[in-house]
C-alpha positions as CSV (number, residue, x, y, z in Angstrom):
1,M,0.2,0.0,0.2
2,N,1.1,3.3,-0.7
3,Q,2.4,5.5,2.7
4,I,-0.7,7.8,3.7
5,K,-0.1,11.2,3.5
6,V,-1.7,14.5,2.6
7,I,-3.0,14.5,-1.4
8,K,-1.6,17.8,-3.0
9,N,-1.5,16.7,-6.7
10,E,-3.2,15.0,-9.4
11,R,-1.0,12.7,-9.6
12,Q,-1.1,11.9,-5.6
13,H,-4.9,12.0,-6.4
14,A,-4.9,9.4,-8.5
15,L,-2.5,6.6,-6.9
16,A,-5.1,7.9,-3.4
17,L,-8.1,6.9,-5.7
18,K,-6.3,3.2,-6.7
19,A,-5.6,2.5,-3.2
20,I,-9.2,2.9,-2.1
21,E,-10.3,0.7,-5.1
22,Q,-7.6,-2.0,-3.6
23,L,-9.3,-1.3,-0.1
24,W,-13.2,-1.1,-1.0
25,D,-13.9,-4.4,-0.2
26,A,-11.8,-4.4,3.3
27,R,-13.8,-5.9,6.2
28,P,-15.1,-3.1,8.8
29,G,-12.9,-2.9,11.5
30,S,-10.3,-4.1,10.0
31,R,-6.7,-2.4,9.8
32,Q,-7.8,-2.1,5.6
33,A,-11.0,-0.5,6.2
34,E,-9.5,2.0,8.6
35,E,-7.1,2.6,6.2
36,L,-9.7,2.7,3.5
37,D,-11.6,5.5,5.8
38,I,-8.3,7.6,5.6
39,W,-7.8,7.5,2.3
40,S,-11.5,8.6,1.3
41,T,-11.4,11.7,3.5
42,L,-8.1,12.9,2.2
43,V,-9.3,12.5,-1.1
44,E,-12.9,14.0,-0.3
45,V,-10.9,17.4,1.4
46,Y,-8.4,17.5,-2.0
47,E,-11.4,16.9,-3.8
48,Q,-13.2,19.8,-2.1
49,N,-10.2,22.3,-2.1
50,K,-9.2,21.7,-6.0
51,H,-12.4,20.6,-7.7
52,A,-14.5,22.9,-6.0
53,I,-18.5,23.5,-8.2
54,L,-19.4,26.7,-7.0
55,P,-22.6,28.2,-6.9
56,P,-23.8,30.1,-10.3
57,E,-23.8,33.8,-10.5
58,P,-26.6,35.3,-9.5
59,V,-28.3,36.8,-12.0
60,A,-27.7,33.1,-13.8
61,A,-29.5,31.6,-11.5
62,I,-32.7,33.6,-11.7
63,K,-32.2,32.7,-15.4
64,F,-31.7,29.0,-15.3
65,R,-34.7,28.9,-12.8
66,M,-36.9,31.1,-15.1
67,E,-35.9,29.2,-17.7
68,Q,-37.0,25.4,-15.7
69,D,-40.1,27.2,-14.1
70,G,-41.3,28.5,-17.8
71,L,-41.4,32.4,-16.7
72,Q,-40.6,35.5,-18.5
73,A,-39.4,38.5,-16.9
74,S,-43.0,39.9,-16.8
75,D,-42.9,37.2,-13.7
76,L,-40.4,38.4,-11.1
77,T,-42.3,42.2,-11.4
78,S,-44.0,41.3,-7.9
79,I,-40.8,39.8,-6.6
80,L,-38.6,42.6,-7.4
81,G,-40.3,45.6,-7.4
82,G,-41.2,46.3,-10.6
83,S,-40.9,45.9,-14.5
84,N,-37.7,48.5,-15.0
85,R,-35.6,46.9,-11.8
86,V,-36.7,43.5,-13.1
87,S,-35.1,44.5,-16.4
88,E,-32.2,46.2,-14.6
89,V,-31.8,43.2,-12.5
90,L,-31.6,40.5,-15.5
91,H,-28.9,43.2,-17.8
92,H,-26.5,44.1,-14.7
93,K,-27.7,47.1,-14.0
94,R,-28.6,46.7,-10.8
95,P,-27.4,44.7,-7.4
96,L,-29.9,42.3,-6.0
97,S,-31.4,43.9,-2.8
98,L,-31.4,41.9,0.5
99,S,-35.5,41.9,-0.1
100,M,-35.2,41.1,-3.7
101,M,-32.8,37.7,-2.3
102,R,-35.5,37.1,0.2
103,N,-38.8,37.1,-2.5
104,L,-36.5,34.9,-4.8
105,H,-35.3,32.6,-2.8
106,N,-39.1,32.9,-0.9
107,K,-41.2,32.4,-3.6
108,L,-39.1,30.7,-6.5
109,H,-36.9,28.8,-3.8
110,I,-33.6,30.1,-5.5
111,P,-31.0,28.7,-3.4
112,A,-29.3,31.5,-1.1
113,E,-25.8,31.1,-1.6
114,S,-26.7,31.3,-5.4
115,L,-28.3,35.0,-4.9
116,L,-25.5,35.9,-2.2
117,G,-22.8,35.2,-5.2
118,V,-20.5,33.2,-2.3
C-alpha cells in the first residue's frame, strides 16, 4: 500500500483513488477498513479544495430558474419590484437588494448561496 499522506497534486490524487479501489472490499473494523476511511477522507478534502463546484452567479441562477419554471421577465415584477427593476437586474445594471434575494429565495426557491454570490 502507498504511504498515507496529504494529497497535494493530481498524481497523488490518482494514486489515492487506486488505493481506495484496492481497499474497497475491506472487512469492517479491519486495519484495511481504517486505511480506506483515511484515504477516502484525504481524497474528499483534496477534491473539495481543488475541484469545488461553485454556486452560479446570481443573475444566472435567476435565469436558470426562469427557464426551469417557464417564467418570463414579467413574472418577476412582483418579486423584484416592477418591470424596470427586473430589466435592470437581468441586465446586470442593478444589484440584488436583500429584500429581492429574500423574495427570490422564498417564492422561487433559488438557493440563498446562489443569490448571495458566495
